[in-house]
Steps between C-alpha positions, in 0.01 A plus 500: 500500500359820349152464356473833315313361195279281709411789733406715203278230348328433835445874547334507161280207597405659837422833335282342239306297761442804722392719205254239371376415849419862575318521169286199599416664835411829334292361214334201672137458400234564620692757707857592587669321790652825623333641811771633730779453241714305746529185295531690174767739626700255711509206251867492400794267444849463638798327337775406741827318442749328719820318421330196352141602418256760370147529627188674367240574769169678470406737783154617602578745783207550736288274274713198599209362704242499225659508152447122461122544556491760226712281271327166557159619622294337777228244453168585664343305786165455322538358143124532444537880494709484185328589176692338214863414563610521866756766601848363555399136448870390492610713792667333801321755722143464615264673740363242741429640849620866510377786290744764368561783752220758478728790606710453187187496282371814673829679423479373141149649467630836622803490263285406206268788579190288510218717612196401702305232325127446471313179500130518402508870586650440847835646595773241576764608751865451421535235777213303343649540158833376633326197650320420171829519312673290766230232477515496118873458505471224757239314300625559145876541557750731332581475133862413415708746306828305456668846479830340602475133395396551137750777412783305667416179312461676166811717536717208619394301195583797270832582667621155608752465215642842556546433871674171429724666244587778747596236759706310242679825404578569869628147546722530192645828624567343842667196345723716279609709803561186706713320241674817384739480797 
C-alpha cells in the first residue's frame, strides 16, 4: 500500500513538533536551554513507510542520552531546598544517591562564558563554582521543559482529523486500485 497522503500529514506533524520544541528550548525562562546546541540542532523527525505501515519517530542525535531529562525534568534529592513549587514534581526521574557529573557542569560554565565569581569579596574558582552548581542541581532538581511532550500533544490534537483523513484517502486509493483489476 502506498501511504503518500499519510506520509505528508505525518511530515507536517513532525515538522510542527520540531519547530515548536526548538522554540521552547530557545525561549525557556528563566534562561534558554541551549548550551552546546546539540539537543536544539539534532532534534528532528523521521517518517518511514513499509508495505503495511507508516511510522513517525523523533530523533535526538547525540542528545539521545539526556533529552528525556530536559523534557521531564529531574526531582531534587532534598525537597526542603525548594522555595515555592518544587522543580519537576511530576517527573519520573529523581536524584537520590548520585550528583550530576561535575565535568559536564564545568564545560557548561565555560560554554556559557561565566567568569570568575565572588562571594563576600572572595574569589570562587571555577571548580568550586561547578561544585556549587552540581550540589544545587542535586538538591533542587532540574526544571521540566516539556519541549517535546507538549508540542507533540498539542499538534496531534490539532492535526488528528487531517491525519485520519489522509489515511482514509490512501486506503480509498488502494481499494480502487485493488478492485480495478
